[in-house]
C-alpha positions as CSV (number, residue, x, y, z in Angstrom):
1,X,-18.6,-11.5,6.7
2,X,-20.3,-8.6,5.1
3,X,-20.5,-8.0,1.4
4,X,-17.8,-5.9,-0.1
5,X,-18.8,-2.2,-0.1
6,X,-17.9,-2.0,-3.7
7,X,-18.8,1.1,-5.6
8,X,-15.5,2.6,-6.5
9,X,-14.7,5.8,-4.5
10,X,-12.3,8.6,-5.5
11,X,-10.3,10.5,-2.9
12,X,-8.5,13.7,-3.9
13,X,-5.6,15.5,-2.2
14,X,-3.6,18.2,-3.9
15,X,-2.7,17.1,-7.5
16,X,-3.5,13.4,-6.6
17,X,-6.5,11.3,-7.1
18,X,-6.8,7.8,-5.5
19,X,-9.4,5.5,-7.0
20,X,-10.2,2.9,-4.4
21,X,-12.3,-0.3,-4.3
22,X,-12.8,-3.0,-1.6
23,X,-13.2,-6.1,-3.8
24,X,-13.0,-8.6,-0.9
25,X,-15.2,-9.7,2.0
26,X,-12.7,-11.6,4.2
27,X,-11.8,-8.6,6.4
28,X,-13.8,-5.4,7.2
29,X,-11.9,-2.6,5.5
30,X,-12.5,1.2,5.7
31,X,-11.3,1.6,2.1
32,X,-11.9,5.3,1.9
33,X,-9.8,5.8,5.0
34,X,-6.9,4.0,3.4
35,X,-7.3,5.9,0.2
36,X,-7.1,9.1,2.1
37,X,-3.8,7.9,3.6
38,X,-2.5,7.0,0.1
39,X,-3.5,10.4,-1.3
40,X,-1.9,12.2,1.6
41,X,1.3,10.3,1.3
42,X,1.4,10.9,-2.5
43,X,0.7,14.6,-1.9
44,X,3.5,14.8,0.8
45,X,5.9,13.3,-1.7
46,X,4.8,16.0,-4.3
47,X,3.3,13.3,-6.7
48,X,0.9,14.3,-9.4
49,X,-1.6,11.9,-11.0
50,X,-3.9,9.0,-10.3
51,X,-3.4,5.8,-8.3
52,X,-5.7,2.9,-7.9
53,X,-5.9,1.1,-4.5
54,X,-7.7,-2.2,-4.4
55,X,-8.3,-4.6,-1.6
56,X,-8.6,-8.2,-2.8
57,X,-8.9,-11.7,-1.3
58,X,-6.2,-14.3,-0.8
59,X,-6.8,-16.2,-4.0
60,X,-6.7,-13.1,-6.1
61,X,-3.4,-11.9,-4.7
62,X,-1.9,-15.3,-5.3
63,X,-3.1,-15.2,-8.9
64,X,-1.5,-11.8,-9.4
65,X,1.7,-12.9,-7.8
66,X,1.9,-16.0,-10.1
67,X,0.9,-14.1,-13.2
68,X,3.1,-11.0,-12.8
69,X,6.0,-12.2,-10.7
70,X,6.4,-15.8,-11.7
71,X,5.8,-17.0,-8.1
72,X,5.0,-20.6,-7.3
73,X,1.7,-19.6,-5.8
74,X,2.2,-21.4,-2.5
75,X,2.1,-18.3,-0.3
76,X,0.0,-15.2,-0.6
77,X,1.6,-11.8,-0.1
78,X,0.3,-8.7,1.6
79,X,0.8,-6.0,-1.0
80,X,1.7,-5.7,-4.7
81,X,2.5,-2.6,-6.6
82,X,2.4,-2.0,-10.3
83,X,4.0,1.3,-11.3
84,X,2.7,2.7,-14.6
85,X,3.7,6.2,-15.9
86,X,6.9,7.9,-14.9
87,X,6.1,10.7,-12.4
88,X,8.1,13.1,-14.7
89,X,5.4,12.7,-17.4
90,X,3.3,15.2,-15.6
91,X,5.5,17.9,-17.2
92,X,4.1,16.8,-20.6
93,X,0.7,18.0,-19.5
94,X,-0.8,14.6,-20.0
95,X,-2.7,12.7,-17.3
96,X,-0.4,10.6,-15.2
97,X,-1.4,7.1,-14.1
98,X,1.0,6.5,-11.2
99,X,0.0,2.8,-10.9
100,X,-1.9,0.3,-8.9
101,X,-1.5,-0.9,-5.3
102,X,-3.2,-4.1,-4.4
103,X,-3.6,-5.2,-0.7
104,X,-4.8,-8.4,0.7
105,X,-6.3,-7.5,4.1
106,X,-6.6,-11.2,5.3
107,X,-2.8,-11.6,4.9
108,X,-2.3,-8.3,6.6
109,X,-4.4,-9.4,9.5
110,X,-2.5,-12.7,9.8
111,X,0.9,-11.1,9.9
112,X,0.1,-7.9,11.9
113,X,1.2,-9.2,15.3
114,X,4.6,-10.3,14.0
115,X,5.1,-7.2,11.8
116,X,3.6,-3.8,12.4
117,X,2.0,-4.7,15.7
118,X,-1.7,-4.1,15.0
119,X,-3.9,-4.7,12.0
120,X,-4.5,-0.9,11.8
121,X,-0.8,-0.2,11.7
122,X,-0.2,-3.1,9.3
123,X,-2.7,-1.7,6.8
124,X,-1.2,1.8,7.1
125,X,2.3,0.4,6.5
126,X,1.1,-1.6,3.5
127,X,-0.6,1.4,1.9
128,X,2.5,3.6,2.4
129,X,4.8,0.8,1.3
130,X,2.8,0.3,-1.9
131,X,2.7,4.0,-2.6
132,X,6.5,4.2,-2.3
133,X,7.0,1.3,-4.7
134,X,4.7,2.9,-7.3
135,X,6.9,6.0,-7.1
136,X,10.0,3.9,-7.8
137,X,11.4,3.0,-4.4
138,X,12.5,-0.5,-3.7
139,X,14.2,-2.6,-1.0
140,X,16.6,-4.8,-3.1
141,X,19.8,-3.3,-1.8
142,X,20.5,-2.4,1.9
143,X,20.9,1.3,1.2
144,X,17.6,1.4,-0.8
145,X,15.9,-0.5,2.0
146,X,17.1,2.0,4.6
147,X,15.9,4.9,2.5
148,X,12.5,3.3,1.9
149,X,12.0,2.4,5.5
150,X,13.0,5.9,6.6
151,X,10.4,7.4,4.2
152,X,7.8,4.9,5.4
153,X,8.3,5.8,9.0
154,X,8.3,9.5,8.4
155,X,5.0,9.3,6.4
156,X,3.4,7.0,9.0
157,X,4.5,9.3,11.9
158,X,3.1,12.4,10.2
159,X,0.0,11.0,8.5
160,X,-1.1,7.9,10.4
161,X,-0.1,8.4,14.0
162,X,0.7,12.1,14.3
163,X,3.5,11.1,16.7
164,X,6.5,8.8,16.9
165,X,5.8,5.1,16.1
166,X,4.4,3.0,18.9
167,X,6.7,0.6,20.7
168,X,5.3,-2.5,19.1
169,X,5.8,-1.3,15.5
170,X,8.2,-3.1,13.2
171,X,8.8,-2.5,9.5
172,X,10.4,-5.9,9.0
173,X,9.0,-9.2,10.0
174,X,10.3,-10.4,13.3
175,X,12.6,-13.5,13.3
176,X,10.6,-16.7,12.8
177,X,7.7,-14.9,11.1
178,X,7.2,-15.3,7.4
């Protein structure tokens, strides 16, 4: 594995800035590419403000899950989102800190075949999924899940693929997958 390409980078799109860092060395990640996708998604959703996007290793995402969600720590997750300011606070003229999206590329790579289909599509899905959570979307109720997945798909089709989703793409884990 190569060393993480750390210095923090900033990607801007419209009224959005994404501060990105690759703080892991388990999987090669083009962190600036994924920051551009996050920024484009935020811009497409008319968001204003700053988002941080950080790629971390398996142990760190387990620690975050235990600390912030009371998880038992047995299983790592792929993405966590931490919303901060309400998007409406942009009207106050103050800087808006939208929140943090944290992705574990090694978990994404493990689950890609049973989820989005490819590691590339899995990473794109996780970036967009995290962005939507930061903006207040969730998937607790079936209607909310349907709305969130429709927005994910629309953003991926316009910003990631530039065409309809490939045949192997799935937004939900296939039966039997975790």
